[in-house]
C-alpha positions as CSV (number, residue, x, y, z in Angstrom):
1,M,81.7,100.6,88.1
2,T,81.9,98.4,91.1
3,I,82.4,94.6,91.2
4,Q,81.3,92.4,94.0
5,Q,83.9,90.9,96.4
6,I,83.0,88.0,98.7
7,S,84.6,88.1,102.1
8,V,84.5,84.9,104.1
9,F,85.5,84.7,107.7
10,L,87.5,81.6,108.4
11,E,88.7,79.7,111.5
12,N,92.5,79.9,111.7
13,R,93.1,76.2,111.1
14,A,94.7,74.2,108.4
15,G,92.5,73.1,105.5
16,Q,89.9,76.0,105.6
17,L,91.0,77.5,102.3
18,A,91.2,74.1,100.6
19,E,87.6,73.4,101.7
20,I,86.2,76.6,100.3
21,T,88.1,76.3,97.0
22,K,86.8,72.7,96.6
23,I,83.2,73.7,97.3
24,L,83.5,76.5,94.7
25,A,85.2,74.2,92.2
26,D,82.7,71.4,92.7
27,N,80.0,73.9,91.8
28,G,81.7,75.3,88.7
29,I,82.6,78.7,90.3
30,D,85.8,80.2,88.9
31,L,88.1,82.3,91.1
32,R,89.3,85.5,89.5
33,A,91.3,86.8,92.5
34,L,91.8,86.1,96.2
35,S,93.5,87.7,99.2
36,I,93.9,86.4,102.7
37,A,94.3,88.5,105.8
38,E,95.0,86.8,109.1
39,T,94.9,87.4,112.8
40,A,95.7,84.9,115.6
41,D,92.1,83.8,115.9
42,Y,90.6,84.0,112.4
43,G,91.3,84.9,108.8
44,V,89.4,86.9,106.1
45,L,89.4,85.4,102.6
46,R,88.5,88.1,100.0
47,M,87.8,86.8,96.6
48,I,86.4,87.8,93.2
49,V,84.5,85.0,91.4
50,D,82.9,84.7,88.1
51,D,79.4,84.3,89.6
52,P,79.2,86.1,92.9
53,K,75.5,85.7,93.4
54,R,75.6,81.9,93.0
55,A,78.8,81.6,95.0
56,T,77.3,83.5,97.9
57,G,74.3,81.1,98.0
58,I,76.6,78.1,97.9
59,L,78.9,79.4,100.7
60,L,75.9,80.4,102.9
61,D,74.3,77.0,102.4
62,S,77.7,75.4,103.4
63,G,77.6,77.3,106.7
64,Y,80.2,80.0,106.1
65,V,79.9,83.5,107.5
66,M,80.5,86.0,104.7
67,S,79.6,89.4,103.3
68,L,79.6,91.1,99.9
69,T,81.5,94.3,99.4
70,P,81.6,96.6,96.4
71,V,85.2,97.1,95.2
72,L,86.7,98.8,92.1
73,A,89.1,97.3,89.5
74,V,91.3,99.2,87.1
75,S,93.7,98.0,84.4
76,V,97.2,99.2,84.6
77,P,100.1,98.7,82.2
78,D,101.8,95.3,82.9
79,A,105.3,96.9,83.1
80,P,107.6,98.1,85.9
81,G,105.9,101.1,87.5
82,G,102.6,100.5,85.8
83,L,100.7,100.9,89.1
84,T,102.5,104.1,90.2
85,P,100.4,106.6,88.2
86,V,97.2,105.2,89.8
87,L,98.7,105.3,93.3
88,N,100.0,108.8,92.7
89,L,96.5,110.0,91.7
90,L,95.1,108.4,94.9
91,A,97.7,110.3,97.0
92,E,97.0,113.6,95.2
93,G,93.3,113.1,95.7
94,S,93.8,112.2,99.4
95,I,92.0,108.9,98.9
96,D,93.0,106.2,101.4
97,V,93.6,102.7,100.1
98,E,92.0,100.4,102.6
99,Y,93.4,97.3,100.8
100,M,94.2,96.2,97.3
101,Y,95.2,93.0,95.4
102,S,95.6,91.8,91.9
103,L,93.2,89.8,89.7
104,F,94.3,86.6,88.0
105,T,92.9,88.1,84.8
106,H,95.6,89.2,82.4
107,V,95.4,90.7,79.0
108,Q,98.3,91.4,76.7
109,G,100.1,94.4,78.2
110,K,97.6,94.9,81.0
111,A,97.3,93.8,84.6
112,Y,94.2,94.4,86.8
113,M,94.1,95.6,90.4
114,V,91.2,95.5,92.9
115,F,90.9,98.5,95.2
116,R,88.8,99.1,98.3
117,V,89.1,102.8,99.0
118,S,87.8,105.4,101.5
119,D,85.8,107.4,98.8
120,E,84.6,105.3,95.9
121,A,82.9,108.2,94.1
122,K,86.0,110.4,94.3
123,F,88.2,107.5,93.2
124,T,86.0,106.8,90.1
125,A,85.8,110.6,89.2
126,L,89.5,111.0,89.6
127,M,90.3,107.9,87.4
128,Q,87.8,109.2,84.7
129,E,89.3,112.6,84.8
130,K,92.8,111.2,84.1
131,G,91.5,108.8,81.5
132,I,91.8,105.6,83.6
133,A,88.7,103.6,83.3
134,T,87.4,101.4,86.1
135,C,86.6,97.9,84.8
136,T,83.2,96.6,84.3
137,P,82.1,93.1,85.6
138,E,81.7,92.1,81.9
139,E,85.2,93.1,81.0
140,L,86.5,90.8,83.7
141,G,84.2,87.9,82.7
142,L,82.0,88.3,85.8
143,K,78.2,87.7,85.9
């Protein structure tokens, strides 16, 4: 099952990230994960929040350019090499990882990873076939 990722396009200037996190905090939106990619001219902030619909409205009202993207999350053992079996399955299935990052959420013995992949249906089927469940929004405390 997919979860919604918010991607915000930022000017490459000091303080942009602080402004966004303050806006979200002031409105009671909790960050679950974030990743930043940068070029010389702009940055892309990717984030998972507890209430993506509300956060989207708040950010749009604040003048930010953004988009919603479906991504997948899986739990992996929180141990050395815990991610390797998932990555091996992706390689065996010829599924490209466009990007990935970890969630702040942590449960005893498990870590959570967010994936944007070239073939979402194939990824989900392969994970299910091997007994690796994708996470639901509810499991991650998302609305």
